[in-house]
N, C-alpha and C positions, 0 to 999 in steps of 0.2 A: 651539425657536428663535422661534416666533411669540410665545410667552409672554414670552420675553426681550425681543423687539423692542417689544412693547406696554409692558412695564415701563419701558424706556428712553424711550419716547415720553412716558409719564406724568411721568417725572422731568424731562424737558425742558420740559413745559408748566408745571410748578411751579417752574422755575428751579433745580432741584436737580441737573441733569446736570453731571458733572465728568469730564474726560477720564481722569484717573487712576483714578477710581472705575469708569468704564466699562470701562477696560482690565482692572481686577481682576475684574469680573464676567464679562467675556468670557473671561478666562483660566480661570475656574471652570467654564464651560460646555464639556463635551467636544465635540470635533469631530463633525459629523454624518456618519455613513457614507453612501456613495453608494448610492442605492436600486437602481440597476442592478446594481452589484456584489453587493449583498446578495441580490437576486432570483436572480442567476445562481448564487450559492453555495447557495442553497436548492435549486434545481433539480439542481445537480451532486451534492449530498448525496443526494438521492432516487435519482439514477442509480446511485450507488455502492451504495446499499442494494439496488437491483434486481440489481446484479451478483452479490451474495452470495445473497440470497433474492428471487427463485428461480434466478438465473442459474447460480451455482456449484453449487447443490444439484442442479439438473437435469442439468448437465454431468457431475458425478460420479455421480449416481444412475443415469443411463443406461449408464454404463460398468461397473457391477457386475452380478453375477448377480441375477435377480429376487428371490431369497430374502433379499437384503440391501438392496434398494432403499430401503425406509423407514428402515432404520438409518442410511444415509448422509444421507438428508434430515434425519432427526432430529438427527444429529450437527452438521451444518452450521448448522441452524436454532438449536439450543441453544447452540452455541459463539458464534454471532453475538450472541445475547441475553446470554449470560454476560459476554462481553468488553465489550459496551456498558455494562453496569451497573458493572463494575470500572473502566472508563474514567472514568465520572462520579465514582466514589468516590475513587480515588487515581491512576488511570492518567494522566489529562490533566495533573495537577499534576506528576507525576514526569517526564513527557516534555517539557512546554512551559512550565516556570517555571525561574527561575535557581537553580542549585545549584552543582554542580561540572561537570567536563567530561563526565561519564558519566550522571549522574542529576540531575533537577531537585529542587525542594524541595516543601514541603507547603502553599504559599500558596493553592493552588486545590483542596485536598481537599474533596470534596463540592461542588465548583464554587463555593465560598464567594468572596465579593468581586466576583462578576460582576454580580449584580443587586442594586440598592438598592431595597427595597420601599417606602421612605419617599418617594423621589423618582421611582421608576419608571424610573430610568436603567439601561441595560445597558452594561457596560464595552465598550470597543472592542479589537479585535485589529489589529495592523499587517498590511499587505499587503507588496508588494515595491516600492511607490512611496512616496516621501516625502509625508507629509500625507494619505495615502489609507488609510481604515480600513473594516473590516466589523465588525458586532456580534460580540463574542467568543463568544456562544452558537453562532452558526453555524460558527465555526471549530472549536469543541469538537465539534459534531456531525459535521462533515466529517471530522475526524481520527479520531473514534470509529469511523466506517465503515472507515477504513483499518486500524485495529488489529483490528477484528472479522474482516474478510475475510482478513487475513494469517494469523491463527490458524486460521481455517476451512480455508484452503488445505492445511494439514498433514494434515487428515483423510484426504485421498486416498492418502497413502502407506501408512497402516496399515488401510485399509478392509477390512471383512469379517472382522476377527478381534480387535478390541480392545474391552474392556469399556466400556460407556457411562460408568460412573462414573470409569474411568481416563481417558477422553477429557476429561472435564470438569476433573479435578484437574490433569492434565498441562497443559491449556490455560491454566488460571489461573497455574500456576507459570511456564511458558515465557513467557507474556505479561508477567509481572512482571519477570523477570530477563533476558529476551532482547529482546523487542520494545521495551519502554520505554526501556532504555538505548540501543538502536540508533537509535530515533527521536530521542532527545535528542542523541546524538552527531552525527547528520547534519543535523537540521532546526532545532535550537534556536538562535536568535540574538535579540538585543534589538530588532531591527527597523531599518529604514533611517533613521528619524529620529534614531537614536543616533550616526550617522556624520556629525558636524558638523565635525570637524577631524581631523587626523592622530592627535592624542593620543586624542581621543574614539573614533576608529575602532579604535585599538589596544586600548583598554579594552573596547570592545564585542566585539571578536573574542575577547579573553581570557575573556569571560564566556559565550561560546558553547560549543556542543558540540565534542567532540574532533575529529571529522572535518570539521565546518564550519570549525574553525580552520585545518585543513590545506588548505582550498579544494576539498573534494570536491563534485562536482556530481551531484545526484540529484533530478531535478525532481519525480518522483512516486512513487519507491519501489523502484528497482532493488535497492539494498542493504537498505533497511529492510524491504521487503515480500518481494520474490521470492527473493533469495539467502537471506535470513533463514529464510523458510518452507521453501524447497527443501532446505536443509542439514538443518534439523530433521526434515523428512520422511525423508530418507535415513538419518539416524541412527536414527530410529524403526523403519525397515524392517529394519535390522540387529539392533537390540536385541530387537524383538518376535518376529522370525523370520518365516519364510515361511508362507504359508497352507497348510492341509492339502491335499495333492494337487497343490501347485504343481510344475509341470514334468511331471506325469503326467496331469493332467486338463485339459480345456478350460476356460479362464476367459474366455469370450467376453462382450462387452457384451450386456446383455439388451434394450436399446432405444437404438439409435443415433439414432432419431427424437428422443428426449428429449435426447440429447447434443447434437444439432445445434441444438435449441431453446435449450439452455443456453448453448452457445457464442455463439449469436446475441445472446442477452440480455447476455452478457459483453461482446461487441463494442459494443453500444449503450451499456451502462452505463459502459464504460471511457472514454467521452468525458467523463463527469463526473469520473472518477478522474484523468485526465491534464489535460484542459483546466481542470478545476476547481482544480487545483493552482497555477494562476496567481493565484488568489484575487481576480482582477479580471476584469471583462468587457471585455477589451481585446485589443490585438494579440498579446500573448504567448499568451493563451488560444486565439486562432485558429490560431497556429502549432502549438501542442500538438494542437489538434483535427485539422488537416490531416495532420500527421505520424502521428497515431494511425490515421486513416483509411487513409492510403497504406501505411504499414508493415504493417498487418494484412493488407491485401489482397495485398501482395507476398509475405508469409510464407505465406499460404494457398496461393498459386500455386506457390511454389518447393517447399514440402513435397509438394504434390500431384504435381508433375512428377518430383520425386526418387523418390517412392514408385512412380509409374507406370513409371519407368525401371528401377528395381531389383526391383520385385515383379510387374510386368506389368500391374497394374490400379490406377487411382486410387480411393481409398476416401473415403467420407463421414467416417469417423473421422480419416483423414489430413488432410482439408481443415479440419475443425473444430480439430484439434490444431495445425495450422499457423497458423490464425488466432490461437489463444491464445498460441502462441509469439511471433508478431509483436507482440501486445499487450504481452506481458511485456518483450520486448527494447527496445521503443520507450519504455517507461515512464520510465526514468531520463533519457532523451535528448530527450523530445518538445519541451520548451521551450528546449532548448539547441542544437539542430542545425537546419540548413536542410532544405528539401524533398528535395534530393538525398541528404543524409546519412540522412534518415528512410527513404527507399526502399531504400538499401543495407543499413541495419540490418535492416529487415524481410525483405529477400530472403535475407540471410545467416542470419537466425534460423530461417527455414523449413528450411534445409538442416542447420544445426548442431544444432537441437533434434531433427530427425528422426534424426540420428546419436545424439543423447543418449538417445533412448528405444529404440534398437535396438542398435547396436554398443557404446556406452558402458555401457548397462544390462547387457549380457551380461558385460562386463569386471568390473563392480562386483559382480555376483552377488547383488544384494539384490532382494527382492520389494517393490519400490516399486509398489504395486498400480496406481495411476492416474498414474504417471510425474510425480510432483510435482517431483523433482529434475531429471529429464530435460528438462522444459519450463520450470519456474519457476527452478530453480537454474541450469541452463546458460543459459537465455535471459536471466536477470538478470545473470549474469556477463558475457555477450557484450554486452548493452546498456550496462552500466556502463562497460566498457572502451572501447567504441566512442564513448561520449559524449566521452571525452577526445580521440579521433581527429577527430571531426567538429565539435567546438565552435569551433575557430579560424576566423577569417575566410577563410583560404585554402581551407578545406574547405566554405565556405558556411554556417558556424555563426554564432552570435550573439555570441561573446565573452562577457565578464562585465561587470557594472556596477561602476564606481568611484563609490561613494556620496559620498565626500568631495568630489570634483570634479564630481559629477553628469555623468559621461561614460561611454561604453562603451569598454572596452579589450579588446585581443586576448589570446588565450592561445597557447601553443605546444603542439604535439602531444606532444613528448617529456615536458615537465614535467607537463602535465595528465594524460597517460596514467599517469605514475608515481603521481600523487596518486590517480587512480581505482583503480589496482592496490592501493594501501594500503587504500582503502575496501573493496574486494572481499575482501582477505585478512582484514581486521578482521571483516567480516560472517560469513565462513566459519568462522573460528576461534571467534568469540564464540558464534555460534548452535550450533555443534557441541558445544562444551564445556557450555554451559548445557542444551542438549537432552539430552545424555547423563546429566547429573546429575538432571534432572527425570524422565526415564524411569525411572532407577534408584530414585529416591525413591518414585515411584508404584508400582513393582513391589514394593519392600520393604514398602509399607504396605497397599495394597488389591489389588495384583496388576494386571498389564497385560492379560492375555489371557483370553478366554473358554475354557471347557473344550472339548476336541475335539468332543464330541458336539453341543454347542451350535453350534459353528462349522459342522459338517456340516449341521445342520438349517437354519441360517440365523439371522441376528441379528434379523430382523424379528419372528419369533415368540418366540424365546428371550429377547430383551432387551426387547421392546416389546409383545409380545402382539398383534401386528397383522400383516396381510398387505397388500402393495402392491396385489395383484390378487386378486379373488375371482371366478374364472370358472367 
C-alpha cells in the first residue's frame, strides 16, 4: 500500500493523476488483511497443533498399556503429518473451493494460485464480516490442523491392535472420502461479500455446501470433526474386533499422569480450535473463548460428581475425560450460544458422556479402546443438537446474521433443532458408510490387524522396534 500511495503521489506531481485511473489501480490492489486478525489466527493455529502433538498423543498414550505407549504416539504423530501433506496436495482444494454441494474443485491443488511469486502478493480468504480478510495461507494452515486432528482422533478406537501401515492407509482413504466432503458440506460458502442482494444471496447459498444451504450451525466442528471421527472409530472397533484378552484381562491405563497432562494441553489448545474459528480477533472470538472455558470446567465437575456418586470415588481419569467431553460438546455451539447455554451444554456433556463410556458402551459391545465414540461421538451429537436449542435470543443465543440487510435475526428452537438433526444424521450415516468401506478395502489389501503374538508382546517393539521405557 505504501508503494501504491507513493506511485499516486508521483502521478499527481506530474499532472497525470486521473480519478478513473486511480479507481482502476485501487481496484487492482487486494484489500489489506487486518494484522491483528492475522496474528490471532497464527497463534490459534499453533494452539491447535499443540492439541494434537503433544496433547492428544499424550492423552491417548497414557491410557494404553505401557507396551503400546510409543505405538499410539507414533500413530497420532504420523497421521498428523500425513494429513497435513494431503491437505496441501488436494484436501484444501476439495474442501474449500467451489464445486458441487458435496465436494469442491481442483482450483487450489498444491495450493496453486494463492501466492504470486512475481508480485509477492498472497491471496486473501474471507472471514465472517464483510470487507474483512485474512491471508489465505493462514486459513489453509488453520483448517489443515482441523483435518489432521480429526483423523488422529480415530486412532484411539482401535489402539493396541492395528497395523501401522493399515492406520496410514485407512487415514488417507477416510480423510479423502469422509472428512473432505463433510467439511465442504458444512463450511464452504462464497463468503459474506457475495451477499449483496436477495438474488446474489440465493446464488451464493446455491454454490455452498449441502448442509450450509440447509442452515446447519457448526461453529468449530461438532459434525465435521467429532461426530465424523467418533462414528468412524466405532465402526473400526466392530470391524477390527476386540483386543486379545478383552473382558478377561485388566486393561488399565499405564500413566494417568500423562493423560492428565494431555487433557490439559487439549484444554489450552482448544481455545485456538474454538475461538480461532471466528477467524477474527473480535467479540465472537471472545464469546467462543469464554464458552470453551466455562463448558469444559462444568463438564469436568459433573463427570467427577457423577462418578463419585455411582462408583464411590472421583478419579483423575474421570475429571480428564469430563473436560474433554465438555470441549467436544461446546465445539459446535461456542460462537452461537450465550454464557448460560454454554454452561448447560458443558454440564450435560459431563453426565451424558459418562453414560456414553459406561452404560452405552456395554450396550454396544464394541471394544472402543479409548472411548472415541463415547466422548467424541456422543459429545458431538449432544453439542450439535443443543446448538439449535440455545441459539435463539430467547435462550440467550446470538441468532444468525442476515448479510443482505446487515442485521442479526432470530432463530426458533423447533426449526433450528430440526436442521441440526439433519446435520447430525448426515454426519453419522456418511461417516459410518465411508468408514466401513475404507476398513474393508484396507483389510482386503494389506490387512488390518497385527498377528496375535505381536499384539500380546506389544506394538512398541513389534511394530517400531522401540520401548517407551527402559528401566
